[in-house]
C-alpha positions, 0 to 999 in steps of 0.5 A: 197625174204624174207617176209618183204623186199621191193619188188624191188628198183623201188617200193622205187622210185615210191611212196612206203611209210610206213606212211599210214601203221604207221597211220593205226597201230597207230589208231589200238593201240589207239582204241584197248587200249581204248577197252582193258581198258574198258575190265577191268574197266567195270566189275570192276564197276559192282563188286564195285556196286553189288559184284555179279559175275553173274552181271559181266557176265550179263554185258559181255553178254549184250555188246556181243549181240549188238556186234554180231548184229552190227558186222554182218552189219559192213562189209556191212556198210564199203563197202557202206560208205568207209573204212576211213569214217566208221573208223572215225565215229565209233571211234567218236561214241565210244568216245561219248558213253564212256564219257557218263558213268562218266558224268552220274555218276557225275550227275544223278547217275549210277546204274547197268541197266544204266551202262549196257545200256551205255556199250551196246551203246559203244559196238555197234560202235566197230566192224565197226571200226575194220572191216574198219581198217583191210580191209585197210591192203592189200592196206597199205601193197602194199603202204609200199612195204612189203609182206602181211604176214609180215604186218598181223603179225605186225598188230596182234602184234600191237593189242597185244600192244594195249591190253598190254597197255589198260588193264594194264593202266586200272588196274593201273588207277582203283587203282590211280583214280578210275574206273569211272575216268579211262574211260576218258582214253578210250574216249581220245584214241578213239578221237585220233584214229579218228583224225589219220585215218581221214588223211590217204591216201590209195587206196580203202580207200573211195571205195564205190561200186555202187552195194551196194547202189542198194540192201538192207543191208540184201542182202549185208550181205547175199552175203558176208555170202554166199561167206564165207560159200561156201569157206570151208577153211574160213568156217572152220577157222571161226567155229574154232576161234568162238569155241575158243573165246566162251570158252576163252573170259569168262576167261578174262571178268568174271573169272579173274576180279572175282578172283582179285576183291575178293583179292582187287588186280586190279594191279595183274589183269592188270599185268596178262592180260598184260603178256598175251598180251606181249606173243601175241605181241612176238608170232605175231612178231615171225610169221611175222619174221619166219612164212614163213618157217613153213607150215601154217596148222601145225603152226595154229594147233600148236598155238591152242594146245599151247594156251590150254597148257598155259591155263591149267597151269594157271587153275591148279596153285594158285601161281601168278608168275606161272599164269603170266608166263603161261599167257605169254606162252598162248599169245605167243602160240596164236600169229600166229592165227590172222595173219593166219586168216587175210591172209586167209580172205584177199587172198580169198575175192574180193576187193568189198566184203572184208569189209563183209568177214572181218566183218563176221569173227568178227561176228563169234567171237562175236556170240560165246561170250554171252552164254559163258559169262552168263554160266561162271558167273553162273558156278562161282556162283555154282562151284567157280572160280577154278573149272570153270577155269579148265572146260573152260581150258579143253574145249579149249584143246578139240578145239585144239585137234579137229583141228587136224582132220579138213582137210580143214585147210590143205588148209592154205598151199596153200594160196598166199602171196598177194591177186590176183588182176585183172589187170583191175578191182582190184577185187580179183579172186575167189579161188574156192568158187563156184558161189555166190547165192542171186545175 
């Protein structure tokens, strides 16, 4: 049976429904678009006020640090409070913190320290919502009757759509109404996302393990971390993705805003990020459609190398049309990475640990950001945008080539299409990760 077909006619007659999956993806679009707009708007606000690229790097690093701390505990929070409840509360808190920026600007005035403080407050709530929604994907796949591989491909494509919409709209809103007013788009997106998830009905959406309430939060986090570390495939995947993020994210968050702010061209910035996201969407959909016909280990490594190649062309060219096409190719190449990572996390984690395992994956990415943001801002000051861009592109290439030597990635070819559910408890079976310490 092909990857997105319904499993059997009986599924269609016994409660199979795509509605919960559509709700989950609608919330993902809304929340992701809000964050995508903020990715463009917040550094623009800093550059409008100070004109200093190092300040933009400081903002990115300052928001990344609380993201690291909150993402580390987000999985434990999801496993304790339930996935639906955590997602709703996260979006509501994010909406309130983002709304505070234009309100403060209109009343007492907005300076750099205050803007950074409010951006930090908004960033704290994001990881828990993302973790909660991704933890619901296996149940949504089962309810819809679709294979998990296809659901993951569609989910990553939806994330791409969110960042296709968000930065593009953010750049256009900056040009139309100004950066401060553009933040109302972000707040509204979070509110509608919260309302959408509040009505979702899925198995395990309100799962709250009794064990988690009997042990301290830090011990819950250590249990999840121990599980991931003992699984050499998950450990390798998270280290590779963290290395890639540490080098790539400063390009979008620091280098590109500096380049196009100097040109006075916010529309070009939004369009370029949109092209990257469009490639990401199509790359993820191509994986969902045809990914089952290619060995995952080869596809994952090829995706990393294709990402590096697209980035190298962007760094080497000063012509905007070439940059836009290379950005699209970069996004398309990266498309399979997220779905493959998600499949590994979902099929090798127990149901009661899934929030923490997914949360730790986010932590690995967030942990890689702060140093990269700060370093990129300082390098731009000393070397300029183009030399810094070339240097970062070379580092991404090294990550891609280095993946060829990582033998644990070969285990991607052995992943099942679905989590192996125990017939009584519903817990996913351990795939050789070894005994868990700290119990």
